[in-house]
C-alpha positions as a Markdown table, in Angstrom:
| # | Residue | x | y | z |
|---|---|---|---|---|
| 1 | Met | -18.1 | -45.3 | -74.6 |
| 2 | Asp | -17.1 | -45.7 | -78.3 |
| 3 | Thr | -13.1 | -45.7 | -78.2 |
| 4 | Ala | -12.9 | -43.8 | -82.1 |
| 5 | Val | -15.4 | -41.2 | -80.5 |
| 6 | Ala | -13.3 | -40.7 | -77.3 |
| 7 | Asp | -10.3 | -40.7 | -79.5 |
| 8 | Thr | -11.8 | -37.4 | -81.7 |
| 9 | Lys | -12.8 | -35.3 | -78.8 |
| 10 | Arg | -11.2 | -31.9 | -78.3 |
| 11 | Pro | -9.2 | -32.0 | -75.3 |
| 12 | Arg | -10.5 | -30.2 | -72.4 |
| 13 | Gly | -9.3 | -27.0 | -71.0 |
| 14 | Arg | -8.3 | -23.6 | -73.1 |
| 15 | Pro | -6.2 | -23.8 | -76.3 |
| 16 | Arg | -2.9 | -23.1 | -75.8 |
| 17 | Lys | -1.7 | -19.9 | -76.2 |
| 18 | Thr | 0.8 | -18.6 | -78.9 |
| 19 | Val | 4.3 | -17.2 | -78.4 |
| 20 | Asp | 2.6 | -13.5 | -78.8 |
| 21 | Glu | -0.1 | -14.1 | -76.5 |
| 22 | Arg | 2.0 | -15.4 | -73.6 |
| 23 | Asp | 4.3 | -12.5 | -74.3 |
| 24 | Asp | 1.2 | -10.3 | -73.7 |
| 25 | Gly | 2.3 | -9.1 | -69.9 |
| 26 | Asn | 6.0 | -8.9 | -70.8 |
| 27 | Arg | 4.9 | -6.4 | -73.8 |
| 28 | Arg | 2.7 | -4.6 | -71.7 |
| 29 | Arg | 5.2 | -4.1 | -69.1 |
| 30 | Asp | 7.7 | -3.0 | -71.5 |
| 31 | Leu | 5.5 | -0.7 | -73.1 |
| 32 | Val | 4.7 | 1.2 | -69.5 |
| 33 | Arg | 8.3 | 0.9 | -68.6 |
| 34 | Glu | 9.5 | 2.7 | -71.9 |
| 35 | Ala | 6.3 | 4.8 | -71.6 |
| 36 | Ala | 7.6 | 6.5 | -68.3 |
| 37 | Arg | 10.9 | 6.8 | -69.2 |
| 38 | Leu | 10.1 | 9.0 | -72.4 |
| 39 | Phe | 7.2 | 10.3 | -70.4 |
| 40 | Arg | 9.5 | 11.8 | -67.7 |
| 41 | Arg | 12.1 | 12.8 | -70.6 |
| 42 | Lys | 10.4 | 14.5 | -73.3 |
| 43 | Gly | 6.7 | 15.3 | -71.3 |
| 44 | Tyr | 3.9 | 13.7 | -72.1 |
| 45 | Asp | 2.9 | 16.2 | -74.8 |
| 46 | Ala | 6.0 | 15.8 | -77.2 |
| 47 | Thr | 5.7 | 12.0 | -76.4 |
| 48 | Ser | 4.0 | 9.6 | -79.1 |
| 49 | Thr | 2.6 | 6.4 | -79.0 |
| 50 | Arg | 5.0 | 6.0 | -82.3 |
| 51 | Asp | 8.5 | 6.8 | -79.7 |
| 52 | Ile | 6.9 | 4.7 | -77.0 |
| 53 | Ala | 6.7 | 1.6 | -79.6 |
| 54 | Ala | 10.0 | 2.1 | -80.9 |
| 55 | Ala | 11.4 | 2.4 | -77.8 |
| 56 | Ala | 9.7 | -1.0 | -76.5 |
| 57 | Gly | 10.7 | -2.8 | -79.9 |
| 58 | Met | 7.4 | -3.1 | -81.4 |
| 59 | Gln | 5.5 | -1.7 | -84.3 |
| 60 | Ser | 3.5 | 1.7 | -84.3 |
| 61 | Gly | 0.5 | 0.2 | -83.6 |
| 62 | Ser | 1.0 | -2.1 | -81.0 |
| 63 | Pro | 0.7 | -0.2 | -77.9 |
| 64 | Phe | -3.0 | 0.2 | -79.2 |
| 65 | Tyr | -3.5 | -3.5 | -78.6 |
| 66 | His | -2.9 | -3.0 | -74.7 |
| 67 | Phe | -4.2 | 0.5 | -74.4 |
| 68 | Lys | -7.0 | 2.4 | -75.8 |
| 69 | Ser | -4.9 | 5.5 | -75.8 |
| 70 | Lys | -2.0 | 7.5 | -75.1 |
| 71 | Gln | -3.8 | 8.9 | -72.2 |
| 72 | Ala | -4.6 | 5.2 | -71.1 |
| 73 | Leu | -0.8 | 4.5 | -71.2 |
| 74 | Leu | 0.0 | 8.0 | -69.1 |
| 75 | Asn | -2.5 | 6.7 | -66.7 |
| 76 | Ala | -1.4 | 2.9 | -66.2 |
| 77 | Val | 2.4 | 4.4 | -66.0 |
| 78 | Met | 1.4 | 6.3 | -62.6 |
| 79 | Glu | -1.2 | 3.8 | -61.3 |
| 80 | Glu | 1.0 | 0.7 | -61.7 |
| 81 | Gly | 4.1 | 2.9 | -60.2 |
| 82 | Met | 1.7 | 3.6 | -57.3 |
| 83 | Arg | 1.0 | -0.1 | -56.9 |
| 84 | Ser | 4.2 | -1.3 | -57.3 |
| 85 | Ala | 5.2 | 1.6 | -54.7 |
| 86 | Ile | 2.4 | 0.1 | -52.2 |
| 87 | Glu | 3.9 | -3.3 | -52.4 |
| 88 | Arg | 7.5 | -2.0 | -52.0 |
| 89 | Gln | 6.8 | -0.1 | -49.2 |
| 90 | Gln | 4.9 | -2.7 | -47.1 |
| 91 | Ala | 7.6 | -5.3 | -48.3 |
| 92 | Ala | 10.3 | -3.0 | -46.7 |
| 93 | Leu | 8.3 | -2.9 | -43.5 |
| 94 | Asp | 7.8 | -6.3 | -43.3 |
| 95 | Ser | 11.6 | -6.9 | -44.0 |
| 96 | Ala | 12.6 | -4.6 | -40.9 |
| 97 | Gly | 10.3 | -5.9 | -38.7 |
| 98 | Ala | 10.6 | -2.2 | -36.6 |
| 99 | Thr | 8.4 | -1.6 | -33.9 |
| 100 | Asp | 10.4 | 1.7 | -33.0 |
| 101 | Ala | 8.6 | 4.4 | -34.1 |
| 102 | Val | 12.0 | 6.3 | -34.9 |
| 103 | Ala | 12.9 | 3.2 | -37.0 |
| 104 | Gln | 10.1 | 2.8 | -38.6 |
| 105 | Leu | 10.3 | 6.1 | -39.8 |
| 106 | Arg | 13.5 | 5.7 | -41.3 |
| 107 | Val | 12.5 | 2.7 | -43.0 |
| 108 | Leu | 9.6 | 4.6 | -44.8 |
| 109 | Val | 11.9 | 7.6 | -46.0 |
| 110 | Arg | 14.7 | 5.2 | -47.0 |
| 111 | Asn | 12.5 | 3.0 | -48.9 |
| 112 | His | 10.6 | 6.3 | -50.4 |
| 113 | Phe | 13.7 | 7.2 | -51.7 |
| 114 | Asp | 14.4 | 3.9 | -53.4 |
| 115 | Val | 10.7 | 4.6 | -54.8 |
| 116 | Leu | 11.8 | 8.1 | -55.8 |
| 117 | Leu | 15.5 | 7.8 | -56.9 |
| 118 | Gly | 16.3 | 4.3 | -57.5 |
| 119 | Pro | 15.4 | 1.8 | -60.8 |
| 120 | Gly | 12.2 | 2.4 | -61.9 |
| 121 | Ser | 11.4 | 5.6 | -60.2 |
| 122 | Asp | 10.1 | 7.3 | -63.8 |
| 123 | Phe | 6.7 | 7.1 | -62.8 |
| 124 | Ile | 6.9 | 9.4 | -59.8 |
| 125 | Pro | 8.0 | 12.8 | -61.9 |
| 126 | Val | 5.5 | 11.6 | -64.8 |
| 127 | Met | 2.9 | 11.5 | -61.9 |
| 128 | Leu | 3.8 | 14.7 | -60.2 |
| 129 | Tyr | 4.1 | 16.5 | -63.6 |
| 130 | Glu | 1.6 | 15.4 | -65.7 |
| 131 | Ala | -1.4 | 14.4 | -63.8 |
| 132 | Arg | -3.2 | 17.5 | -65.3 |
| 133 | Ser | -3.3 | 15.2 | -68.6 |
| 134 | Ile | -5.3 | 12.4 | -67.2 |
| 135 | Thr | -9.0 | 12.8 | -66.2 |
| 136 | Pro | -10.8 | 13.8 | -63.2 |
| 137 | Lys | -12.2 | 10.0 | -62.6 |
| 138 | Gln | -8.6 | 9.1 | -63.3 |
| 139 | Arg | -7.3 | 11.4 | -60.9 |
| 140 | Ser | -9.2 | 10.2 | -58.2 |
| 141 | Ser | -8.4 | 6.4 | -58.5 |
| 142 | Leu | -4.6 | 8.0 | -58.7 |
| 143 | Ala | -5.4 | 9.9 | -55.1 |
| 144 | Gln | -7.0 | 6.8 | -53.8 |
| 145 | Leu | -3.7 | 5.3 | -54.0 |
| 146 | Gln | -1.9 | 7.9 | -53.0 |
| 147 | Gly | -3.7 | 8.1 | -49.9 |
| 148 | Glu | -3.1 | 4.0 | -49.5 |
| 149 | Tyr | 0.5 | 4.4 | -49.5 |
| 150 | Glu | 0.7 | 7.2 | -47.2 |
| 151 | Ala | -1.4 | 5.9 | -44.7 |
| 152 | Ala | 1.6 | 3.8 | -43.2 |
| 153 | Trp | 2.9 | 6.9 | -42.5 |
| 154 | Val | 0.2 | 8.1 | -40.0 |
| 155 | Pro | 0.4 | 5.9 | -37.0 |
| 156 | Val | 4.7 | 6.5 | -37.2 |
| 157 | Leu | 3.8 | 10.0 | -37.3 |
| 158 | Gln | 1.7 | 10.2 | -34.4 |
| 159 | Glu | 3.3 | 8.3 | -32.2 |
| 160 | Leu | 6.3 | 10.6 | -32.8 |
| 161 | Arg | 4.2 | 13.3 | -32.2 |
| 162 | Arg | 2.7 | 11.7 | -29.0 |
| 163 | Thr | 6.5 | 11.2 | -27.6 |
| 164 | Gly | 7.3 | 14.8 | -28.4 |
| 165 | Arg | 10.2 | 13.5 | -31.1 |
| 166 | Leu | 7.3 | 15.3 | -33.8 |
| 167 | Lys | 6.8 | 19.2 | -33.0 |
| 168 | Ala | 4.6 | 19.6 | -35.6 |
| 169 | Asp | 0.9 | 18.7 | -36.2 |
| 170 | Val | 0.8 | 15.1 | -37.9 |
| 171 | Lys | -1.1 | 16.1 | -41.1 |
| 172 | Leu | 1.3 | 19.7 | -41.6 |
| 173 | Ala | 4.2 | 17.0 | -41.1 |
| 174 | Arg | 2.7 | 14.5 | -43.8 |
| 175 | Leu | 2.5 | 16.7 | -46.6 |
| 176 | Leu | 5.6 | 18.9 | -45.6 |
| 177 | Ile | 7.8 | 15.5 | -45.2 |
| 178 | Phe | 6.4 | 14.5 | -48.6 |
| 179 | Gly | 7.1 | 17.6 | -50.2 |
| 180 | Ala | 10.6 | 17.5 | -48.9 |
| 181 | Leu | 11.3 | 14.3 | -50.2 |
| 182 | Asn | 9.5 | 14.2 | -53.6 |
| 183 | Trp | 11.7 | 17.5 | -54.5 |
| 184 | Ser | 14.8 | 15.6 | -54.2 |
| 185 | Ala | 13.7 | 13.9 | -58.0 |
| 186 | Gln | 14.4 | 17.3 | -59.3 |
| 187 | Trp | 17.8 | 17.5 | -57.6 |
| 188 | Tyr | 19.4 | 14.3 | -56.8 |
| 189 | Asp | 22.0 | 12.9 | -58.8 |
| 190 | Arg | 23.0 | 9.3 | -58.3 |
| 191 | Arg | 26.1 | 9.6 | -59.6 |
| 192 | Lys | 27.4 | 12.3 | -57.3 |
| 193 | Gly | 27.1 | 13.1 | -54.1 |
| 194 | Ala | 24.8 | 11.3 | -50.9 |
| 195 | Ser | 24.0 | 7.8 | -51.0 |
| 196 | Leu | 20.3 | 7.0 | -50.1 |
| 197 | Asp | 21.3 | 6.0 | -47.1 |
| 198 | Glu | 22.6 | 9.3 | -46.5 |
| 199 | Leu | 19.8 | 11.1 | -47.9 |
| 200 | Ala | 17.6 | 9.1 | -45.3 |
| 201 | Asp | 20.1 | 9.7 | -42.3 |
| 202 | Ala | 19.7 | 13.6 | -43.2 |
| 203 | Ala | 16.2 | 13.9 | -43.9 |
| 204 | Leu | 15.8 | 11.9 | -40.5 |
| 205 | Gly | 18.0 | 14.5 | -38.6 |
| 206 | Leu | 15.9 | 17.6 | -40.3 |
| 207 | Phe | 12.4 | 15.9 | -39.4 |
| 208 | Ile | 13.0 | 15.1 | -36.0 |
| 209 | Gly | 16.7 | 15.6 | -35.2 |
| 210 | Glu | 17.2 | 11.7 | -35.3 |
| 211 | Gly | 20.4 | 10.6 | -37.3 |
| 212 | Lys | 23.2 | 7.8 | -38.0 |
């Protein structure tokens, strides 16, 4: 092969990304995070894309580079929050390595409090109170993710029911447990009162008469 021709050939592979292109993932995450915070604090209807862009340190039109609309951004807050919650829940179960159903339930409850009340928890209230603002198709997709998250609880509750530790029907117990835990997002103040560990112990005492 002629070396002169070889030297003039373009290098193989995709062209290098610009700094802005390399930062796309971070910018998208910033938008989702700030949107979740503002949707929770001000409500979806009262929050503009201009508000979100300003909070993320971007130009007013920048969100539309990543999302087609404010509604698409709202859906991303909910979906990405749920996907993160599923991953965190599985990691908590794997890390604990608990085999006893009571110990497993405590891991699930404690992790759920972290999802609800810990860092990055804004998506939960948004999901609970702004679901009317997304499309039926988006709600269906979100329901599938919620089902995947809650599925990990079912065998634990079934085992507790089998051994007599759980007195209620498993399906009703699951609904009531999540209702009680999720409501804590309305009243819990991390600067006052109980720690998340203490909350988890109190919840177990309420649900199955077990606490530390």
